[in-house]
Residue frames as qw, qx, qy, qz and C-alpha x, y, z in Angstrom:
[[0.839, -0.394, -0.146, -0.345, -19.12, -2.73, -40.44],
 [0.202, -0.600, 0.722, -0.280, -17.19, -3.89, -37.46],
 [0.638, 0.089, -0.747, -0.167, -16.68, -7.71, -37.60],
 [0.812, -0.524, -0.096, -0.239, -17.73, -10.00, -34.74],
 [0.885, 0.005, -0.251, 0.392, -14.31, -11.40, -34.67],
 [0.261, 0.466, -0.217, 0.817, -12.83, -7.82, -34.01],
 [0.500, -0.602, 0.005, -0.623, -15.30, -7.28, -31.32],
 [0.929, -0.340, -0.143, -0.027, -14.63, -10.53, -29.57],
 [0.692, 0.270, -0.227, 0.630, -10.81, -9.90, -29.87],
 [0.007, 0.572, -0.179, 0.801, -11.22, -6.33, -28.34],
 [0.707, -0.551, -0.005, -0.444, -13.43, -7.79, -25.33],
 [0.941, -0.145, -0.202, 0.231, -10.91, -10.40, -24.62],
 [0.499, 0.354, -0.242, 0.753, -8.08, -7.93, -24.61],
 [0.289, -0.632, 0.056, -0.716, -10.13, -5.68, -22.37],
 [0.845, -0.466, -0.181, -0.189, -10.77, -8.49, -19.97],
 [0.864, -0.024, -0.192, 0.465, -7.01, -8.89, -19.48],
 [0.147, 0.637, -0.176, 0.736, -6.39, -5.17, -18.53],
 [0.553, -0.474, -0.564, 0.389, -5.66, -4.79, -14.90],
 [0.032, -0.798, -0.019, -0.602, -6.54, -1.31, -13.32],
 [0.473, -0.009, -0.629, 0.618, -4.54, -0.62, -10.32],
 [0.357, -0.840, -0.309, -0.265, -6.48, 0.99, -7.32],
 [0.616, -0.616, -0.150, 0.467, -5.10, 3.40, -4.87],
 [0.029, -0.946, 0.136, 0.294, -2.79, 6.44, -4.91],
 [0.590, 0.721, -0.357, 0.069, 0.21, 6.85, -7.29],
 [0.906, -0.200, -0.236, 0.290, 3.05, 4.67, -6.11],
 [0.252, -0.922, 0.277, 0.104, 5.89, 6.29, -4.00],
 [0.782, 0.509, -0.280, 0.225, 9.19, 5.93, -5.71],
 [0.730, -0.659, 0.068, 0.167, 11.88, 4.94, -3.36],
 [0.429, 0.828, -0.359, 0.048, 14.63, 5.18, -5.97],
 [0.565, 0.408, -0.659, 0.284, 17.89, 3.95, -4.59],
 [0.381, -0.373, 0.572, -0.624, 16.68, 3.90, -0.96],
 [0.924, -0.006, 0.033, -0.381, 14.72, 0.73, -1.99],
 [0.625, 0.444, -0.629, 0.126, 18.17, -1.05, -2.41],
 [0.117, 0.313, -0.750, 0.570, 18.30, -1.48, 1.41],
 [0.498, -0.498, -0.704, -0.093, 16.13, -3.58, 3.71],
 [0.435, -0.794, -0.302, 0.298, 17.34, -1.15, 6.43],
 [0.416, 0.482, -0.006, 0.771, 18.63, 2.45, 5.93],
 [0.430, -0.811, -0.327, 0.226, 19.31, 4.84, 8.79],
 [0.263, 0.827, -0.148, 0.475, 20.93, 8.16, 9.29],
 [0.305, -0.770, 0.407, -0.386, 21.75, 7.60, 12.98],
 [0.092, -0.410, 0.888, -0.187, 22.53, 3.89, 13.42],
 [0.837, -0.042, -0.426, -0.342, 21.28, 0.25, 13.23],
 [0.267, -0.448, 0.773, -0.361, 21.42, -1.92, 16.36],
 [0.779, -0.053, -0.518, -0.350, 20.73, -5.53, 16.84],
 [0.503, -0.471, 0.638, -0.343, 20.38, -7.77, 19.85],
 [0.438, 0.297, -0.785, -0.321, 21.48, -11.04, 18.36],
 [0.334, -0.001, 0.712, 0.618, 20.38, -13.20, 16.73],
 [0.496, 0.597, 0.166, -0.608, 18.44, -11.18, 14.32],
 [0.559, 0.148, 0.706, 0.410, 17.91, -12.33, 10.82],
 [0.289, 0.746, -0.019, -0.600, 18.00, -9.76, 7.93],
 [0.643, 0.228, 0.618, 0.390, 17.60, -10.46, 4.32],
 [0.257, 0.910, 0.204, 0.254, 18.73, -7.57, 2.31],
 [0.513, 0.329, -0.243, 0.755, 21.32, -4.83, 2.56],
 [0.436, -0.808, -0.327, 0.225, 21.75, -2.67, 5.60],
 [0.495, 0.427, 0.012, 0.756, 23.25, 0.89, 5.58],
 [0.311, -0.807, -0.334, 0.375, 24.02, 3.89, 7.64],
 [0.416, 0.326, 0.196, 0.826, 24.86, 7.39, 6.38],
 [0.454, 0.795, -0.296, 0.273, 26.21, 10.00, 6.98],
 [0.555, -0.692, 0.420, -0.193, 27.80, 8.15, 9.87],
 [0.114, 0.522, -0.845, 0.007, 30.65, 5.57, 10.48],
 [0.636, 0.007, -0.757, -0.151, 30.49, 1.80, 10.77],
 [0.133, 0.052, -0.773, 0.618, 30.56, 2.03, 14.52],
 [0.502, 0.023, 0.143, -0.852, 26.84, 2.88, 14.20],
 [0.795, 0.057, -0.487, -0.357, 26.21, -0.69, 13.17],
 [0.252, -0.457, 0.707, -0.477, 26.17, -2.32, 16.65],
 [0.747, -0.104, 0.546, -0.366, 25.66, -5.92, 17.58],
 [0.813, 0.487, -0.107, -0.300, 26.49, -7.22, 14.10],
 [0.731, -0.367, 0.504, 0.278, 30.04, -8.55, 14.60],
 [0.523, 0.798, -0.110, -0.279, 31.26, -6.96, 11.28],
 [0.742, -0.126, 0.468, 0.464, 33.65, -8.51, 8.87],
 [0.199, 0.794, -0.182, -0.544, 35.07, -5.84, 6.57],
 [0.873, 0.418, 0.215, 0.126, 35.48, -7.03, 2.98],
 [0.675, -0.149, 0.232, 0.684, 38.98, -6.79, 1.42],
 [0.263, 0.583, 0.316, 0.701, 37.78, -3.99, -0.92],
 [0.170, -0.194, -0.385, 0.886, 36.78, -1.93, 2.15],
 [0.265, -0.175, -0.338, -0.886, 33.50, -1.00, 0.46],
 [0.726, -0.366, -0.221, -0.538, 31.22, -3.17, 2.67],
 [0.158, -0.360, 0.864, -0.315, 31.08, -5.52, 5.54],
 [0.632, -0.146, -0.683, -0.336, 29.28, -8.92, 6.22],
 [0.363, -0.295, 0.640, -0.610, 27.71, -10.40, 9.24],
 [0.021, -0.100, -0.994, 0.038, 26.28, -13.81, 10.16],
 [0.224, 0.513, 0.649, -0.514, 22.86, -12.06, 10.91],
 [0.357, 0.681, -0.081, -0.635, 22.63, -10.50, 7.40],
 [0.667, 0.290, 0.615, 0.305, 21.95, -12.25, 4.12],
 [0.304, 0.914, 0.194, 0.187, 23.25, -9.21, 2.34],
 [0.577, 0.256, -0.185, 0.753, 25.86, -6.50, 2.74],
 [0.363, -0.809, -0.293, 0.358, 26.37, -3.81, 5.44],
 [0.486, 0.504, 0.093, 0.708, 27.49, -0.37, 4.35],
 [0.357, -0.769, -0.275, 0.454, 28.68, 2.84, 6.07],
 [0.314, 0.947, 0.054, 0.043, 29.53, 6.23, 4.95],
 [0.288, -0.811, 0.488, 0.148, 33.14, 5.78, 6.09],
 [0.835, 0.035, 0.516, 0.190, 33.71, 2.79, 3.81],
 [0.364, -0.263, 0.497, 0.743, 35.78, 2.95, 0.62],
 [0.440, 0.450, -0.182, -0.756, 34.55, 4.62, -2.62],
 [0.098, -0.355, -0.253, -0.895, 32.14, 4.40, -4.24],
 [0.361, -0.451, -0.785, 0.224, 30.17, 3.56, -0.99],
 [0.101, -0.404, -0.343, 0.842, 30.03, 7.17, 0.56],
 [0.214, 0.173, -0.319, -0.907, 28.55, 8.65, -2.64],
 [0.369, -0.212, -0.828, -0.365, 26.08, 5.79, -3.10],
 [0.286, -0.503, -0.739, 0.344, 24.79, 6.18, 0.39],
 [0.021, 0.307, 0.111, -0.945, 24.47, 9.98, 0.11],
 [0.318, -0.029, -0.511, -0.798, 22.21, 9.47, -2.79],
 [0.388, -0.329, -0.861, -0.014, 20.24, 6.70, -1.01],
 [0.167, -0.451, -0.542, 0.689, 19.66, 9.07, 2.11],
 [0.119, 0.220, -0.150, -0.957, 18.58, 11.80, -0.34],
 [0.419, -0.143, -0.706, -0.553, 16.16, 9.52, -2.04],
 [0.302, -0.413, -0.811, 0.285, 14.70, 8.41, 1.44],
 [0.001, -0.408, -0.289, 0.866, 14.06, 12.12, 2.15],
 [0.257, 0.077, -0.478, -0.836, 12.43, 12.55, -1.24],
 [0.374, -0.213, -0.878, -0.208, 10.25, 9.59, -0.66],
 [0.205, -0.446, -0.669, 0.559, 9.09, 10.73, 2.74],
 [0.112, 0.369, 0.055, -0.921, 8.28, 14.22, 1.50],
 [0.336, -0.036, -0.654, -0.677, 6.31, 12.76, -1.40],
 [0.361, -0.348, -0.865, -0.016, 4.36, 10.30, 0.84],
 [0.131, -0.467, -0.527, 0.698, 3.62, 12.93, 3.61],
 [0.119, 0.283, -0.099, -0.946, 2.48, 15.50, 0.94],
 [0.114, -0.271, -0.859, -0.418, -0.21, 13.37, -0.53],
 [0.298, 0.087, 0.345, -0.886, -3.70, 15.08, -0.12],
 [0.675, 0.011, -0.202, -0.709, -7.31, 14.27, -0.42],
 [0.128, -0.213, 0.954, -0.168, -7.26, 11.14, 1.65],
 [0.514, -0.198, -0.702, -0.452, -9.84, 8.34, 1.13],
 [0.666, -0.530, -0.525, 0.016, -9.91, 7.65, 4.78],
 [0.089, 0.631, -0.290, 0.714, -9.30, 10.08, 7.70],
 [0.239, -0.391, 0.648, -0.608, -8.57, 9.16, 11.35],
 [0.719, -0.083, -0.619, -0.306, -9.99, 5.69, 10.90],
 [0.743, -0.348, -0.545, 0.174, -10.90, 4.19, 14.29],
 [0.291, -0.940, 0.083, -0.159, -9.88, 7.44, 16.02],
 [0.119, 0.757, -0.616, 0.181, -6.36, 6.10, 15.78],
 [0.423, -0.240, 0.853, -0.193, -6.90, 2.62, 17.22],
 [0.735, 0.289, -0.336, -0.513, -7.65, -0.17, 14.68],
 [0.291, -0.224, 0.927, -0.071, -8.12, -3.89, 14.95],
 [0.488, 0.304, 0.813, -0.096, -9.83, -6.58, 12.82],
 [0.450, 0.718, 0.052, -0.528, -10.32, -4.17, 9.92],
 [0.705, 0.307, 0.493, 0.406, -9.87, -5.01, 6.10],
 [0.106, -0.702, 0.146, 0.689, -7.91, -2.21, 4.52],
 [0.685, 0.563, 0.432, 0.166, -8.60, -1.61, 0.88],
 [0.541, 0.206, 0.173, 0.797, -6.42, 0.36, -1.59],
 [0.061, -0.911, -0.321, -0.253, -6.24, 4.04, -0.88],
 [0.296, 0.441, -0.332, 0.779, -4.77, 6.96, 0.95],
 [0.581, -0.676, -0.450, 0.058, -5.32, 6.95, 4.84],
 [0.228, 0.542, -0.293, 0.754, -4.39, 9.63, 7.12],
 [0.574, -0.639, -0.478, 0.185, -4.26, 9.99, 10.88],
 [0.072, 0.793, -0.171, 0.580, -3.64, 13.32, 12.64],
 [0.711, -0.602, 0.273, -0.239, -3.18, 11.28, 15.94],
 [0.173, -0.445, 0.877, 0.056, -1.01, 8.33, 16.82],
 [0.797, 0.113, -0.400, -0.439, -2.00, 5.04, 15.33],
 [0.376, -0.308, 0.842, -0.234, -2.17, 1.85, 17.54],
 [0.662, 0.105, -0.630, -0.392, -2.84, -1.52, 15.73],
 [0.450, -0.374, 0.629, -0.511, -4.27, -3.45, 18.70],
 [0.808, 0.150, 0.549, -0.151, -5.59, -6.59, 16.77],
 [0.475, 0.076, 0.692, 0.538, -4.65, -8.25, 13.41],
 [0.439, 0.674, 0.097, -0.586, -5.53, -6.17, 10.31],
 [0.689, 0.254, 0.623, 0.271, -5.88, -7.30, 6.80],
 [0.104, 0.574, -0.329, -0.742, -4.58, -5.40, 3.67],
 [0.627, 0.338, 0.702, 0.003, -6.68, -6.62, 0.81],
 [0.401, 0.781, -0.096, -0.469, -6.06, -5.95, -2.90],
 [0.909, 0.398, 0.023, 0.119, -4.40, -7.11, -6.15],
 [0.780, -0.208, 0.074, 0.585, -0.71, -7.11, -6.80],
 [0.375, 0.383, 0.205, 0.819, -0.84, -3.80, -8.53],
 [0.299, -0.849, -0.359, -0.247, -2.93, -1.91, -5.97],
 [0.391, 0.375, -0.346, 0.766, -1.41, 0.78, -3.72],
 [0.520, -0.744, -0.417, 0.051, -1.73, 1.93, -0.17],
 [0.297, 0.413, -0.355, 0.784, -0.28, 5.01, 1.70],
 [0.522, -0.721, -0.449, 0.073, -0.92, 5.36, 5.45],
 [0.199, 0.590, -0.260, 0.738, 0.10, 8.78, 6.74],
 [0.619, -0.623, -0.440, 0.187, 0.55, 8.95, 10.64],
 [0.119, 0.858, -0.088, 0.492, 1.26, 12.23, 12.14],
 [0.414, -0.713, 0.490, -0.281, 2.45, 11.04, 15.45],
 [0.201, -0.395, 0.896, -0.011, 3.66, 7.53, 16.63],
 [0.799, 0.088, -0.440, -0.400, 2.74, 4.00, 15.25],
 [0.287, -0.380, 0.838, -0.268, 2.50, 0.94, 17.26],
 [0.760, -0.018, -0.547, -0.351, 1.68, -2.63, 16.41],
 [0.637, -0.535, 0.392, -0.392, 0.84, -4.39, 19.64],
 [0.205, -0.418, 0.885, -0.011, 2.68, -7.46, 20.76],
 [0.412, 0.120, 0.903, -0.011, 1.65, -10.56, 18.90],
 [0.520, 0.673, 0.339, -0.402, -0.51, -8.63, 16.39],
 [0.531, -0.034, 0.640, 0.555, -0.10, -8.98, 12.70],
 [0.418, 0.587, -0.157, -0.675, -0.55, -7.07, 9.40],
 [0.629, 0.112, 0.763, 0.099, -1.82, -9.66, 7.02],
 [0.255, 0.413, -0.439, -0.756, -1.79, -9.41, 3.11],
 [0.567, 0.254, 0.778, -0.091, -4.47, -11.10, 1.03],
 [0.570, 0.736, 0.298, -0.209, -5.65, -11.07, -2.59],
 [0.759, 0.387, 0.117, 0.510, -2.12, -10.60, -3.97],
 [0.185, -0.979, 0.043, -0.073, -1.30, -7.40, -2.13],
 [0.748, 0.359, -0.243, 0.503, 2.43, -6.59, -2.39],
 [0.541, -0.638, -0.213, 0.506, 4.51, -5.21, 0.54],
 [0.425, -0.020, 0.243, 0.872, 6.42, -3.07, -1.90],
 [0.020, -0.495, -0.436, -0.751, 3.17, -1.19, -2.82],
 [0.500, -0.761, -0.413, -0.041, 2.32, -0.36, 0.83],
 [0.358, 0.395, -0.294, 0.793, 3.84, 2.74, 2.48],
 [0.501, -0.739, -0.409, 0.189, 3.62, 3.72, 6.17],
 [0.328, 0.527, -0.103, 0.777, 4.86, 7.23, 6.45],
 [0.567, -0.668, -0.468, 0.116, 5.20, 8.05, 10.07],
 [0.149, 0.829, -0.151, 0.517, 6.19, 11.32, 11.67],
 [0.516, -0.675, 0.421, -0.317, 6.95, 9.77, 15.14],
 [0.177, -0.394, 0.902, 0.004, 8.53, 6.63, 16.30],
 [0.792, 0.092, -0.401, -0.451, 7.47, 3.20, 15.04],
 [0.248, -0.361, 0.854, -0.279, 7.43, 0.22, 17.30],
 [0.773, -0.008, -0.557, -0.304, 6.45, -3.43, 16.46],
 [0.585, -0.551, 0.433, -0.408, 5.86, -5.10, 19.80],
 [0.270, -0.336, 0.903, 0.002, 7.23, -8.54, 20.81],
 [0.404, 0.192, 0.894, 0.039, 6.06, -11.12, 18.21],
 [0.448, 0.689, 0.276, -0.498, 4.29, -8.66, 16.08],
 [0.604, 0.131, 0.600, 0.508, 4.42, -8.62, 12.33],
 [0.161, 0.717, 0.018, -0.678, 4.75, -5.79, 9.81],
 [0.611, 0.357, 0.565, 0.424, 4.22, -5.57, 6.11],
 [0.295, 0.911, 0.210, 0.197, 5.20, -2.69, 3.69],
 [0.504, 0.382, -0.167, 0.756, 7.67, 0.09, 3.44],
 [0.408, -0.796, -0.359, 0.265, 8.13, 2.01, 6.66],
 [0.354, 0.561, -0.058, 0.747, 9.32, 5.68, 6.05],
 [0.530, -0.676, -0.451, 0.243, 10.07, 6.89, 9.51],
 [0.101, 0.901, -0.120, 0.404, 10.87, 10.53, 10.43],
 [0.362, -0.722, 0.524, -0.269, 12.35, 9.35, 13.72],
 [0.173, -0.366, 0.911, -0.083, 13.13, 5.78, 15.04],
 [0.820, 0.040, -0.378, -0.428, 11.94, 2.23, 14.12],
 [0.254, -0.417, 0.802, -0.344, 12.02, -0.52, 16.77],
 [0.777, -0.049, -0.544, -0.313, 11.30, -4.22, 16.33],
 [0.533, -0.551, 0.502, -0.400, 10.94, -5.82, 19.80],
 [0.324, -0.299, 0.898, 0.000, 11.86, -9.40, 20.67],
 [0.392, 0.205, 0.896, 0.041, 10.75, -11.84, 18.09],
 [0.444, 0.697, 0.226, -0.516, 9.02, -9.35, 15.81],
 [0.557, 0.138, 0.659, 0.486, 9.06, -9.94, 12.08],
 [0.209, 0.729, 0.013, -0.651, 8.86, -7.63, 9.09],
 [0.598, 0.371, 0.541, 0.462, 8.36, -8.12, 5.41],
 [0.069, -0.957, -0.195, 0.205, 9.53, -4.61, 4.95],
 [0.480, 0.510, -0.111, 0.705, 11.89, -1.79, 4.01],
 [0.453, -0.760, -0.298, 0.357, 12.87, -0.01, 7.35],
 [0.427, 0.466, 0.052, 0.773, 14.02, 3.41, 6.18],
 [0.466, -0.765, -0.378, 0.235, 14.53, 5.70, 9.18],
 [0.243, 0.842, -0.057, 0.478, 15.69, 9.27, 9.55],
 [0.369, -0.727, 0.517, -0.260, 17.07, 8.43, 12.93],
 [0.066, -0.389, 0.919, -0.027, 17.75, 4.86, 14.12],
 [0.832, -0.050, -0.413, -0.368, 16.53, 1.30, 13.64],
 [0.271, -0.416, 0.796, -0.345, 16.72, -1.11, 16.69],
 [0.792, 0.031, -0.534, -0.294, 16.16, -4.91, 16.32],
 [0.451, -0.408, 0.704, -0.368, 15.78, -7.26, 19.32],
 [0.366, -0.009, 0.929, 0.051, 16.09, -10.88, 17.97],
 [0.562, 0.562, 0.249, -0.554, 13.92, -9.71, 15.04],
 [0.557, 0.154, 0.686, 0.441, 13.59, -10.86, 11.42],
 [0.322, 0.713, -0.036, -0.622, 13.43, -8.46, 8.42],
 [0.523, 0.103, 0.732, 0.424, 12.90, -9.62, 4.94],
 [0.371, 0.700, 0.027, -0.610, 12.31, -7.74, 1.65]]
């Protein structure tokens, strides 16, 4: 006979089990070590504020423009007054080139993983234009461009996940915000975009941006994000934190 004490203990333990909702998480691997990672270059119109590391590969440090770089004595990285972190380029001293080659490979792997997810929970929501919506955990896909024309809320727990697949471009309109509630974590939110990504002036992004082409943050835009682009990243007096 099962004792009442055992049953009570079992139910108490069960109550503490948290079940994550949404698709399996996308593993960024070493690409996640960088707030900004680009294959073609990163530019800033000062002053931008970046918390985290910045890297370009397979190109030289000349592709890091507007940062007023200060090369470290090791030759492995640079610093900038705009970056609370380190800046890396493929032409810096070892082991930086090999480390960046691995990170760029991991970026490509993460992009392929995220774009390859099937059986979406939501398809072409809002016909590609969304505003004022609450987005619950799940896999979302758009075969069109995506325009966020008003604030949207991503609602879920700290363990829930979201993947947003966008087949064309993505725009967050000027002054509009992506807002997290309920404990939702930016690291568990992935925007995988085949076209360019643009955050308008004063807009706010949340989540990992896996861009097939460019990512641009216009004047005063902010991002609690990882900006991982297969072409270039352009910042205009923007703030990036991860």
